The first five atom37 places (N, CA, C, CB, O) and aatype in JSON, in Angstrom:
{
  "aatype": [12, 16, 12, 15, 11, 9, 9, 9, 18, 9, 7, 0, 0, 10, 15, 0, 9, 17, 7, 9, 0, 8, 10, 9, 14, 16, 11, 2, 19, 19, 0, 7, 13, 7, 7, 9, 15, 3, 3, 2, 1, 2, 9, 9, 16, 12, 6, 17, 9, 19, 6, 7, 19, 0, 10, 9, 13, 9, 7, 0, 10, 19, 0, 10, 19, 16, 18, 0, 3, 12, 15, 2, 14, 9, 15, 11, 10, 19, 18, 7, 19, 15, 0, 4, 0, 10, 10, 15, 10, 0, 9, 19, 0, 13, 13, 16, 7, 18, 11, 19, 11, 13, 10, 14, 13, 11, 12, 4, 14, 13, 19, 10, 0, 10, 15, 0, 0, 13, 9, 16, 19, 7, 7, 12, 16],
  "atom_mask": [
    [1, 1, 1, 1, 1],
    [1, 1, 1, 1, 1],
    [1, 1, 1, 1, 1],
    [1, 1, 1, 1, 1],
    [1, 1, 1, 1, 1],
    [1, 1, 1, 1, 1],
    [1, 1, 1, 1, 1],
    [1, 1, 1, 1, 1],
    [1, 1, 1, 1, 1],
    [1, 1, 1, 1, 1],
    [1, 1, 1, 0, 1],
    [1, 1, 1, 1, 1],
    [1, 1, 1, 1, 1],
    [1, 1, 1, 1, 1],
    [1, 1, 1, 1, 1],
    [1, 1, 1, 1, 1],
    [1, 1, 1, 1, 1],
    [1, 1, 1, 1, 1],
    [1, 1, 1, 0, 1],
    [1, 1, 1, 1, 1],
    [1, 1, 1, 1, 1],
    [1, 1, 1, 1, 1],
    [1, 1, 1, 1, 1],
    [1, 1, 1, 1, 1],
    [1, 1, 1, 1, 1],
    [1, 1, 1, 1, 1],
    [1, 1, 1, 1, 1],
    [1, 1, 1, 1, 1],
    [1, 1, 1, 1, 1],
    [1, 1, 1, 1, 1],
    [1, 1, 1, 1, 1],
    [1, 1, 1, 0, 1],
    [1, 1, 1, 1, 1],
    [1, 1, 1, 0, 1],
    [1, 1, 1, 0, 1],
    [1, 1, 1, 1, 1],
    [1, 1, 1, 1, 1],
    [1, 1, 1, 1, 1],
    [1, 1, 1, 1, 1],
    [1, 1, 1, 1, 1],
    [1, 1, 1, 1, 1],
    [1, 1, 1, 1, 1],
    [1, 1, 1, 1, 1],
    [1, 1, 1, 1, 1],
    [1, 1, 1, 1, 1],
    [1, 1, 1, 1, 1],
    [1, 1, 1, 1, 1],
    [1, 1, 1, 1, 1],
    [1, 1, 1, 1, 1],
    [1, 1, 1, 1, 1],
    [1, 1, 1, 1, 1],
    [1, 1, 1, 0, 1],
    [1, 1, 1, 1, 1],
    [1, 1, 1, 1, 1],
    [1, 1, 1, 1, 1],
    [1, 1, 1, 1, 1],
    [1, 1, 1, 1, 1],
    [1, 1, 1, 1, 1],
    [1, 1, 1, 0, 1],
    [1, 1, 1, 1, 1],
    [1, 1, 1, 1, 1],
    [1, 1, 1, 1, 1],
    [1, 1, 1, 1, 1],
    [1, 1, 1, 1, 1],
    [1, 1, 1, 1, 1],
    [1, 1, 1, 1, 1],
    [1, 1, 1, 1, 1],
    [1, 1, 1, 1, 1],
    [1, 1, 1, 1, 1],
    [1, 1, 1, 1, 1],
    [1, 1, 1, 1, 1],
    [1, 1, 1, 1, 1],
    [1, 1, 1, 1, 1],
    [1, 1, 1, 1, 1],
    [1, 1, 1, 1, 1],
    [1, 1, 1, 1, 1],
    [1, 1, 1, 1, 1],
    [1, 1, 1, 1, 1],
    [1, 1, 1, 1, 1],
    [1, 1, 1, 0, 1],
    [1, 1, 1, 1, 1],
    [1, 1, 1, 1, 1],
    [1, 1, 1, 1, 1],
    [1, 1, 1, 1, 1],
    [1, 1, 1, 1, 1],
    [1, 1, 1, 1, 1],
    [1, 1, 1, 1, 1],
    [1, 1, 1, 1, 1],
    [1, 1, 1, 1, 1],
    [1, 1, 1, 1, 1],
    [1, 1, 1, 1, 1],
    [1, 1, 1, 1, 1],
    [1, 1, 1, 1, 1],
    [1, 1, 1, 1, 1],
    [1, 1, 1, 1, 1],
    [1, 1, 1, 1, 1],
    [1, 1, 1, 0, 1],
    [1, 1, 1, 1, 1],
    [1, 1, 1, 1, 1],
    [1, 1, 1, 1, 1],
    [1, 1, 1, 1, 1],
    [1, 1, 1, 1, 1],
    [1, 1, 1, 1, 1],
    [1, 1, 1, 1, 1],
    [1, 1, 1, 1, 1],
    [1, 1, 1, 1, 1],
    [1, 1, 1, 1, 1],
    [1, 1, 1, 1, 1],
    [1, 1, 1, 1, 1],
    [1, 1, 1, 1, 1],
    [1, 1, 1, 1, 1],
    [1, 1, 1, 1, 1],
    [1, 1, 1, 1, 1],
    [1, 1, 1, 1, 1],
    [1, 1, 1, 1, 1],
    [1, 1, 1, 1, 1],
    [1, 1, 1, 1, 1],
    [1, 1, 1, 1, 1],
    [1, 1, 1, 1, 1],
    [1, 1, 1, 1, 1],
    [1, 1, 1, 1, 1],
    [1, 1, 1, 0, 1],
    [1, 1, 1, 0, 1],
    [1, 1, 1, 1, 1],
    [1, 1, 1, 1, 1]
  ],
  "atom_positions": [
    [[57.97, 116.94, 162.38], [58.85, 117.12, 161.23], [58.62, 118.53, 160.68], [58.59, 116.03, 160.13], [57.48, 118.98, 160.55]],
    [[59.7, 119.2, 160.36], [59.61, 120.58, 159.87], [59.22, 120.6, 158.39], [60.94, 121.32, 160.08], [59.36, 119.6, 157.68]],
    [[58.74, 121.74, 157.96], [58.37, 121.9, 156.55], [59.6, 121.75, 155.66], [57.7, 123.27, 156.31], [59.5, 121.19, 154.57]],
    [[60.75, 122.24, 156.11], [61.98, 122.11, 155.32], [62.32, 120.65, 155.07], [63.16, 122.8, 156.03], [62.69, 120.27, 153.96]],
    [[62.2, 119.83, 156.1], [62.48, 118.39, 155.94], [61.51, 117.76, 154.95], [62.4, 117.67, 157.3], [61.9, 116.97, 154.1]],
    [[60.25, 118.12, 155.07], [59.24, 117.56, 154.17], [59.57, 117.93, 152.72], [57.82, 118.07, 154.54], [59.49, 117.09, 151.82]],
    [[59.94, 119.19, 152.5], [60.28, 119.65, 151.15], [61.49, 118.88, 150.61], [60.56, 121.17, 151.14], [61.5, 118.46, 149.45]],
    [[62.51, 118.71, 151.45], [63.7, 117.97, 151.02], [63.34, 116.53, 150.71], [64.8, 118.02, 152.1], [63.77, 115.98, 149.7]],
    [[62.55, 115.91, 151.57], [62.15, 114.52, 151.33], [61.34, 114.38, 150.04], [61.34, 113.99, 152.51], [61.46, 113.37, 149.34]],
    [[60.53, 115.36, 149.72], [59.78, 115.32, 148.45], [60.76, 115.36, 147.28], [58.78, 116.52, 148.36], [60.62, 114.59, 146.33]],
    [[61.75, 116.25, 147.35], [62.75, 116.32, 146.29], [63.54, 115.04, 146.16], [0.0, 0.0, 0.0], [63.81, 114.57, 145.05]],
    [[63.91, 114.46, 147.3], [64.65, 113.19, 147.29], [63.79, 112.07, 146.71], [65.11, 112.82, 148.72], [64.27, 111.25, 145.93]],
    [[62.53, 112.04, 147.1], [61.62, 111.0, 146.6], [61.41, 111.13, 145.1], [60.27, 111.06, 147.32], [61.37, 110.12, 144.38]],
    [[61.26, 112.36, 144.61], [61.09, 112.56, 143.16], [62.29, 111.99, 142.4], [60.93, 114.06, 142.83], [62.12, 111.3, 141.39]],
    [[63.47, 112.27, 142.89], [64.68, 111.77, 142.23], [64.7, 110.24, 142.25], [65.94, 112.33, 142.92], [64.92, 109.6, 141.22]],
    [[64.47, 109.66, 143.42], [64.54, 108.2, 143.54], [63.44, 107.51, 142.72], [64.42, 107.79, 145.01], [63.69, 106.5, 142.06]],
    [[62.24, 108.04, 142.77], [61.13, 107.44, 142.02], [61.38, 107.53, 140.52], [59.79, 108.14, 142.38], [61.09, 106.6, 139.78]],
    [[61.92, 108.67, 140.07], [62.24, 108.82, 138.65], [63.33, 107.83, 138.25], [62.68, 110.27, 138.34], [63.33, 107.31, 137.14]],
    [[64.28, 107.59, 139.16], [65.32, 106.59, 138.9], [64.74, 105.2, 138.78], [0.0, 0.0, 0.0], [65.12, 104.44, 137.89]],
    [[63.83, 104.86, 139.65], [63.16, 103.55, 139.59], [62.37, 103.44, 138.28], [62.22, 103.33, 140.82], [62.34, 102.38, 137.65]],
    [[61.74, 104.54, 137.9], [60.98, 104.56, 136.64], [61.88, 104.32, 135.44], [60.24, 105.89, 136.48], [61.41, 103.86, 134.39]],
    [[63.18, 104.63, 135.57], [64.13, 104.34, 134.49], [64.45, 102.85, 134.44], [65.42, 105.15, 134.68], [64.6, 102.28, 133.36]],
    [[64.55, 102.24, 135.58], [64.99, 100.84, 135.63], [63.92, 99.86, 135.15], [65.4, 100.48, 137.05], [64.24, 98.88, 134.47]],
    [[62.69, 100.12, 135.48], [61.61, 99.17, 135.18], [61.48, 98.88, 133.68], [60.29, 99.71, 135.71], [61.39, 97.71, 133.31]],
    [[61.47, 99.89, 132.8], [61.26, 99.59, 131.38], [62.54, 99.37, 130.57], [60.49, 100.7, 130.76], [62.49, 99.38, 129.34]],
    [[63.68, 99.16, 131.23], [64.94, 99.09, 130.51], [64.9, 98.1, 129.33], [66.06, 98.7, 131.46], [65.31, 98.45, 128.22]],
    [[64.42, 96.92, 129.57], [64.4, 95.9, 128.52], [63.56, 96.36, 127.32], [63.84, 94.58, 129.07], [63.97, 96.17, 126.17]],
    [[62.4, 96.95, 127.59], [61.54, 97.42, 126.5], [62.16, 98.61, 125.76], [60.17, 97.81, 127.04], [62.02, 98.72, 124.54]],
    [[62.82, 99.48, 126.49], [63.47, 100.63, 125.85], [64.54, 100.15, 124.89], [64.09, 101.58, 126.91], [64.61, 100.6, 123.74]],
    [[65.37, 99.23, 125.35], [66.44, 98.7, 124.5], [65.85, 97.96, 123.3], [67.36, 97.75, 125.31], [66.35, 98.1, 122.18]],
    [[64.81, 97.19, 123.52], [64.17, 96.47, 122.42], [63.6, 97.43, 121.37], [63.05, 95.56, 122.96], [63.52, 97.1, 120.19]],
    [[63.21, 98.62, 121.81], [62.66, 99.62, 120.9], [63.65, 100.12, 119.86], [0.0, 0.0, 0.0], [63.26, 100.72, 118.86]],
    [[64.94, 99.86, 120.1], [65.95, 100.27, 119.12], [66.06, 99.29, 117.96], [67.3, 100.42, 119.81], [66.79, 99.54, 117.0]],
    [[65.34, 98.18, 118.05], [65.32, 97.23, 116.95], [66.6, 96.45, 116.8], [0.0, 0.0, 0.0], [67.28, 96.14, 117.78]],
    [[66.94, 96.14, 115.56], [68.11, 95.31, 115.26], [69.41, 96.08, 115.33], [0.0, 0.0, 0.0], [69.9, 96.57, 114.31]],
    [[69.96, 96.19, 116.5], [71.25, 96.86, 116.67], [72.29, 95.84, 117.13], [71.15, 98.04, 117.68], [71.93, 94.75, 117.57]],
    [[73.54, 96.2, 117.05], [74.61, 95.27, 117.44], [74.56, 94.99, 118.95], [75.99, 95.83, 117.05], [73.98, 95.76, 119.71]],
    [[75.15, 93.88, 119.35], [75.22, 93.54, 120.77], [75.94, 94.63, 121.57], [75.92, 92.19, 120.97], [75.53, 94.96, 122.68]],
    [[77.0, 95.19, 121.0], [77.72, 96.26, 121.68], [76.8, 97.46, 121.93], [78.96, 96.69, 120.86], [76.76, 98.0, 123.04]],
    [[76.07, 97.87, 120.9], [75.16, 99.01, 121.07], [74.05, 98.7, 122.05], [74.57, 99.42, 119.72], [73.65, 99.56, 122.84]],
    [[73.53, 97.49, 122.01], [72.48, 97.08, 122.95], [73.01, 97.14, 124.39], [71.97, 95.64, 122.62], [72.32, 97.61, 125.29]],
    [[74.25, 96.66, 124.6], [74.85, 96.69, 125.93], [75.13, 98.12, 126.39], [76.13, 95.88, 125.95], [74.96, 98.43, 127.57]],
    [[75.54, 98.98, 125.48], [75.8, 100.38, 125.84], [74.51, 101.08, 126.25], [76.45, 101.13, 124.65], [74.48, 101.77, 127.27]],
    [[73.46, 100.9, 125.48], [72.18, 101.53, 125.81], [71.66, 100.99, 127.13], [71.15, 101.27, 124.68], [71.18, 101.76, 127.97]],
    [[71.76, 99.68, 127.33], [71.32, 99.09, 128.6], [72.11, 99.67, 129.76], [71.49, 97.55, 128.56], [71.53, 100.07, 130.77]],
    [[73.43, 99.72, 129.61], [74.28, 100.25, 130.67], [73.91, 101.69, 131.0], [75.75, 100.15, 130.27], [73.74, 102.04, 132.17]],
    [[73.78, 102.53, 129.99], [73.51, 103.94, 130.22], [72.13, 104.16, 130.84], [73.61, 104.72, 128.91], [71.96, 105.02, 131.71]],
    [[71.16, 103.39, 130.41], [69.81, 103.51, 130.96], [69.81, 103.13, 132.44], [68.82, 102.62, 130.16], [69.2, 103.81, 133.27]],
    [[70.5, 102.03, 132.78], [70.59, 101.59, 134.17], [71.41, 102.57, 135.0], [71.2, 100.18, 134.25], [71.03, 102.88, 136.13]],
    [[72.51, 103.05, 134.46], [73.37, 103.99, 135.2], [72.58, 105.25, 135.59], [74.61, 104.38, 134.36], [72.7, 105.72, 136.72]],
    [[71.8, 105.8, 134.67], [71.03, 106.99, 135.01], [70.02, 106.69, 136.11], [70.32, 107.53, 133.77], [69.85, 107.48, 137.04]],
    [[69.34, 105.56, 136.0], [68.38, 105.18, 137.03], [69.04, 105.03, 138.39], [0.0, 0.0, 0.0], [68.52, 105.54, 139.39]],
    [[70.16, 104.34, 138.44], [70.87, 104.13, 139.71], [71.39, 105.46, 140.26], [72.04, 103.13, 139.51], [71.33, 105.68, 141.47]],
    [[71.89, 106.33, 139.4], [72.38, 107.63, 139.85], [71.26, 108.45, 140.48], [73.0, 108.41, 138.67], [71.46, 109.09, 141.51]],
    [[70.09, 108.44, 139.88], [68.97, 109.19, 140.43], [68.51, 108.61, 141.76], [67.8, 109.21, 139.44], [68.16, 109.34, 142.68]],
    [[68.51, 107.29, 141.86], [68.15, 106.65, 143.14], [69.19, 107.01, 144.2], [68.06, 105.11, 142.97], [68.83, 107.31, 145.34]],
    [[70.46, 106.97, 143.83], [71.53, 107.3, 144.77], [71.39, 108.75, 145.26], [72.9, 107.09, 144.11], [71.51, 109.0, 146.46]],
    [[71.15, 109.68, 144.36], [70.99, 111.08, 144.76], [69.84, 111.21, 145.75], [70.75, 111.99, 143.53], [69.97, 111.86, 146.79]],
    [[68.71, 110.61, 145.42], [67.56, 110.68, 146.32], [67.84, 110.06, 147.68], [0.0, 0.0, 0.0], [67.47, 110.61, 148.71]],
    [[68.51, 108.9, 147.67], [68.82, 108.22, 148.94], [69.81, 109.03, 149.76], [69.37, 106.82, 148.66], [69.65, 109.15, 150.98]],
    [[70.84, 109.57, 149.12], [71.84, 110.35, 149.83], [71.22, 111.6, 150.47], [72.98, 110.76, 148.88], [71.48, 111.9, 151.64]],
    [[70.42, 112.3, 149.73], [69.74, 113.5, 150.25], [68.85, 113.12, 151.43], [68.91, 114.19, 149.14], [68.85, 113.8, 152.45]],
    [[68.08, 112.05, 151.28], [67.2, 111.63, 152.38], [68.0, 111.22, 153.61], [66.31, 110.45, 151.92], [67.62, 111.54, 154.74]],
    [[69.1, 110.52, 153.41], [69.9, 110.06, 154.55], [70.57, 111.21, 155.3], [70.96, 109.1, 154.07], [70.56, 111.21, 156.54]],
    [[71.13, 112.18, 154.59], [71.76, 113.3, 155.31], [70.7, 114.16, 155.99], [72.61, 114.16, 154.34], [70.96, 114.77, 157.03]],
    [[69.51, 114.21, 155.42], [68.41, 114.95, 156.06], [67.99, 114.24, 157.34], [67.2, 115.09, 155.09], [67.77, 114.88, 158.37]],
    [[67.89, 112.94, 157.27], [67.52, 112.16, 158.45], [68.59, 112.29, 159.54], [67.33, 110.68, 158.08], [68.26, 112.41, 160.72]],
    [[69.85, 112.26, 159.15], [70.95, 112.31, 160.12], [71.03, 113.68, 160.79], [72.28, 111.99, 159.44], [71.04, 113.76, 162.02]],
    [[71.09, 114.75, 160.0], [71.2, 116.1, 160.56], [71.21, 117.1, 159.41], [72.49, 116.25, 161.44], [72.26, 117.37, 158.83]],
    [[70.06, 117.63, 159.1], [69.97, 118.52, 157.94], [70.66, 119.86, 158.14], [68.53, 118.77, 157.59], [70.87, 120.58, 157.17]],
    [[71.02, 120.22, 159.37], [71.68, 121.5, 159.61], [73.2, 121.4, 159.55], [71.26, 122.06, 160.96], [73.9, 122.41, 159.63]],
    [[73.72, 120.19, 159.42], [75.15, 119.97, 159.34], [75.69, 120.59, 158.05], [75.48, 118.44, 159.39], [75.04, 120.5, 157.0]],
    [[76.87, 121.23, 158.1], [77.43, 121.83, 156.87], [77.63, 120.81, 155.75], [78.76, 122.49, 157.2], [77.52, 121.16, 154.57]],
    [[77.93, 119.57, 156.09], [78.08, 118.54, 155.06], [76.74, 118.26, 154.39], [78.66, 117.22, 155.67], [76.67, 118.04, 153.18]],
    [[75.67, 118.28, 155.17], [74.33, 118.1, 154.59], [74.04, 119.2, 153.59], [73.25, 118.08, 155.69], [73.52, 118.94, 152.5]],
    [[74.37, 120.43, 153.95], [74.16, 121.56, 153.04], [74.96, 121.38, 151.75], [74.55, 122.9, 153.73], [74.47, 121.67, 150.66]],
    [[76.19, 120.89, 151.89], [77.02, 120.62, 150.72], [76.38, 119.53, 149.85], [78.45, 120.18, 151.15], [76.34, 119.66, 148.62]],
    [[75.89, 118.48, 150.47], [75.22, 117.41, 149.73], [74.0, 117.95, 148.99], [74.79, 116.27, 150.69], [73.77, 117.58, 147.84]],
    [[73.22, 118.82, 149.63], [72.06, 119.41, 148.96], [72.48, 120.2, 147.72], [71.29, 120.33, 149.93], [71.87, 120.07, 146.66]],
    [[73.53, 121.01, 147.86], [73.99, 121.82, 146.74], [74.53, 120.99, 145.59], [0.0, 0.0, 0.0], [74.2, 121.23, 144.43]],
    [[75.36, 120.02, 145.92], [75.95, 119.17, 144.88], [74.87, 118.33, 144.2], [77.03, 118.24, 145.48], [74.88, 118.15, 142.98]],
    [[73.94, 117.83, 144.99], [72.86, 117.01, 144.42], [71.97, 117.84, 143.51], [72.01, 116.39, 145.55], [71.59, 117.39, 142.42]],
    [[71.63, 119.05, 143.94], [70.8, 119.93, 143.1], [71.52, 120.27, 141.8], [70.44, 121.22, 143.86], [70.91, 120.3, 140.74]],
    [[72.83, 120.53, 141.89], [73.61, 120.82, 140.67], [73.63, 119.62, 139.73], [75.05, 121.22, 141.04], [73.49, 119.78, 138.51]],
    [[73.8, 118.43, 140.29], [73.8, 117.22, 139.46], [72.44, 117.04, 138.78], [74.14, 115.97, 140.31], [72.37, 116.74, 137.58]],
    [[71.37, 117.21, 139.54], [70.03, 117.07, 138.97], [69.76, 118.12, 137.89], [68.98, 117.17, 140.06], [69.17, 117.82, 136.86]],
    [[70.21, 119.36, 138.14], [70.02, 120.4, 137.12], [70.85, 120.12, 135.87], [70.4, 121.78, 137.7], [70.41, 120.4, 134.75]],
    [[72.04, 119.58, 136.05], [72.87, 119.2, 134.89], [72.17, 118.14, 134.06], [74.25, 118.7, 135.35], [72.11, 118.23, 132.83]],
    [[71.63, 117.13, 134.74], [70.89, 116.09, 134.03], [69.63, 116.66, 133.37], [70.51, 114.96, 135.0], [69.26, 116.24, 132.28]],
    [[68.99, 117.61, 134.04], [67.79, 118.25, 133.47], [68.13, 119.0, 132.18], [67.15, 119.21, 134.49], [67.37, 118.97, 131.21]],
    [[69.27, 119.67, 132.17], [69.69, 120.41, 130.97], [69.97, 119.44, 129.82], [70.95, 121.26, 131.26], [69.54, 119.67, 128.69]],
    [[70.69, 118.37, 130.12], [70.96, 117.36, 129.08], [69.64, 116.78, 128.58], [71.88, 116.22, 129.64], [69.44, 116.63, 127.38]],
    [[68.74, 116.45, 129.5], [67.44, 115.88, 129.12], [66.63, 116.86, 128.28], [66.65, 115.47, 130.36], [65.92, 116.46, 127.37]],
    [[66.74, 118.14, 128.6], [65.99, 119.14, 127.83], [66.47, 119.21, 126.39], [66.12, 120.51, 128.49], [65.66, 119.34, 125.47]],
    [[67.77, 119.13, 126.18], [68.32, 119.25, 124.83], [68.34, 117.92, 124.06], [69.71, 119.8, 124.89], [68.65, 117.9, 122.87]],
    [[68.01, 116.83, 124.73], [68.0, 115.54, 124.04], [66.64, 114.86, 124.17], [69.1, 114.62, 124.61], [65.9, 114.78, 123.19]],
    [[66.31, 114.4, 125.34], [65.07, 113.65, 125.55], [63.82, 114.43, 125.29], [0.0, 0.0, 0.0], [62.8, 113.86, 124.91]],
    [[63.86, 115.74, 125.49], [62.67, 116.57, 125.28], [62.23, 116.55, 123.82], [62.94, 118.0, 125.73], [61.08, 116.85, 123.52]],
    [[63.13, 116.22, 122.92], [62.82, 116.17, 121.49], [62.07, 114.89, 121.1], [64.1, 116.29, 120.67], [61.5, 114.8, 120.01]],
    [[62.09, 113.91, 121.99], [61.45, 112.62, 121.74], [59.94, 112.76, 121.93], [62.03, 111.51, 122.67], [59.49, 113.49, 122.81]],
    [[59.17, 112.06, 121.12], [57.72, 112.17, 121.19], [57.11, 111.48, 122.4], [57.12, 111.59, 119.94], [55.97, 111.78, 122.76]],
    [[57.82, 110.56, 123.03], [57.32, 109.8, 124.18], [57.24, 110.72, 125.4], [58.23, 108.55, 124.47], [58.26, 111.29, 125.8]],
    [[56.05, 110.85, 126.0], [55.79, 111.82, 127.07], [56.78, 111.75, 128.24], [54.4, 111.61, 127.58], [57.24, 112.81, 128.68]],
    [[57.12, 110.58, 128.78], [58.06, 110.58, 129.91], [59.4, 111.25, 129.59], [58.32, 109.15, 130.36], [60.01, 111.85, 130.47]],
    [[59.85, 111.15, 128.36], [61.09, 111.83, 127.98], [60.91, 113.35, 128.02], [61.55, 111.37, 126.57], [61.82, 114.08, 128.42]],
    [[59.75, 113.81, 127.62], [59.47, 115.24, 127.67], [59.34, 115.73, 129.11], [58.19, 115.56, 126.9], [59.66, 116.89, 129.39]],
    [[58.9, 114.89, 130.01], [58.73, 115.25, 131.42], [60.06, 115.27, 132.18], [57.77, 114.28, 132.09], [60.19, 115.98, 133.17]],
    [[61.03, 114.51, 131.72], [62.27, 114.31, 132.44], [62.95, 115.6, 132.89], [63.21, 113.54, 131.59], [63.27, 115.72, 134.08]],
    [[63.18, 116.59, 132.02], [63.87, 117.79, 132.5], [63.1, 118.52, 133.6], [64.12, 118.73, 131.35], [63.69, 119.12, 134.49]],
    [[61.79, 118.47, 133.53], [60.97, 119.17, 134.51], [60.95, 118.44, 135.85], [59.55, 119.34, 133.99], [61.0, 119.07, 136.91]],
    [[60.88, 117.12, 135.82], [60.91, 116.33, 137.06], [62.26, 116.52, 137.75], [60.65, 114.83, 136.76], [62.31, 116.71, 138.97]],
    [[63.34, 116.46, 136.99], [64.67, 116.62, 137.58], [64.87, 118.03, 138.13], [65.75, 116.31, 136.54], [65.42, 118.19, 139.22]],
    [[64.43, 119.04, 137.4], [64.56, 120.42, 137.88], [63.69, 120.65, 139.11], [64.17, 121.4, 136.76], [64.09, 121.37, 140.03]],
    [[62.51, 120.07, 139.13], [61.62, 120.2, 140.28], [62.25, 119.55, 141.51], [60.25, 119.57, 139.98], [62.2, 120.1, 142.61]],
    [[62.82, 118.38, 141.33], [63.51, 117.7, 142.42], [64.64, 118.57, 142.96], [64.05, 116.34, 141.96], [64.79, 118.72, 144.18]],
    [[65.43, 119.15, 142.07], [66.53, 120.04, 142.48], [65.99, 121.25, 143.22], [67.35, 120.49, 141.25], [66.58, 121.69, 144.21]],
    [[64.87, 121.79, 142.76], [64.28, 122.96, 143.41], [63.82, 122.63, 144.83], [63.1, 123.5, 142.58], [64.08, 123.39, 145.77]],
    [[63.15, 121.5, 144.99], [62.71, 121.09, 146.32], [63.9, 120.92, 147.27], [61.91, 119.79, 146.24], [63.86, 121.38, 148.41]],
    [[64.93, 120.27, 146.79], [66.12, 120.04, 147.63], [66.78, 121.37, 147.99], [67.13, 119.11, 146.91], [67.2, 121.57, 149.13]],
    [[66.87, 122.27, 147.03], [67.5, 123.56, 147.27], [66.68, 124.39, 148.25], [67.68, 124.31, 145.95], [67.22, 124.93, 149.22]],
    [[65.39, 124.51, 148.01], [64.54, 125.32, 148.88], [64.5, 124.73, 150.29], [63.1, 125.43, 148.29], [64.64, 125.45, 151.27]],
    [[64.32, 123.44, 150.39], [64.27, 122.82, 151.71], [65.6, 122.93, 152.46], [0.0, 0.0, 0.0], [65.62, 123.03, 153.69]],
    [[66.69, 122.91, 151.73], [68.0, 122.96, 152.37], [68.46, 124.36, 152.72], [0.0, 0.0, 0.0], [69.54, 124.51, 153.29]],
    [[67.69, 125.38, 152.39], [68.12, 126.74, 152.65], [67.94, 127.18, 154.1], [67.36, 127.67, 151.76], [68.35, 128.28, 154.46]],
    [[67.34, 126.36, 154.92], [67.12, 126.75, 156.32], [68.36, 126.58, 157.16], [65.99, 125.95, 156.93], [68.33, 126.87, 158.36]]
  ]
}
């Protein structure tokens, strides 16, 4: 396995693992909002799950195109689009979640940006 593949797989794994880390505490995160309406509880639950699933999907897609043929032009496109999506999420997380006192929220923009960097650097070959 080439170093480029390893770097891409690390970036993909970071994204997927961070997505899984979103899904596991969903119930506790929603409960932390206290007495809110059912609509608000469902919205928060939905958004928390959607972000987790999106991160898992990005990681899985990047890993799959790397496994299939990382030199294919479509693979390169997937790397670029995935890195842009992760950086977009990192920017949103920086201006929102980074303000939260809970450490994982502060880590989020850096984990997402790091994942994007690994995918970008590994995909440059």
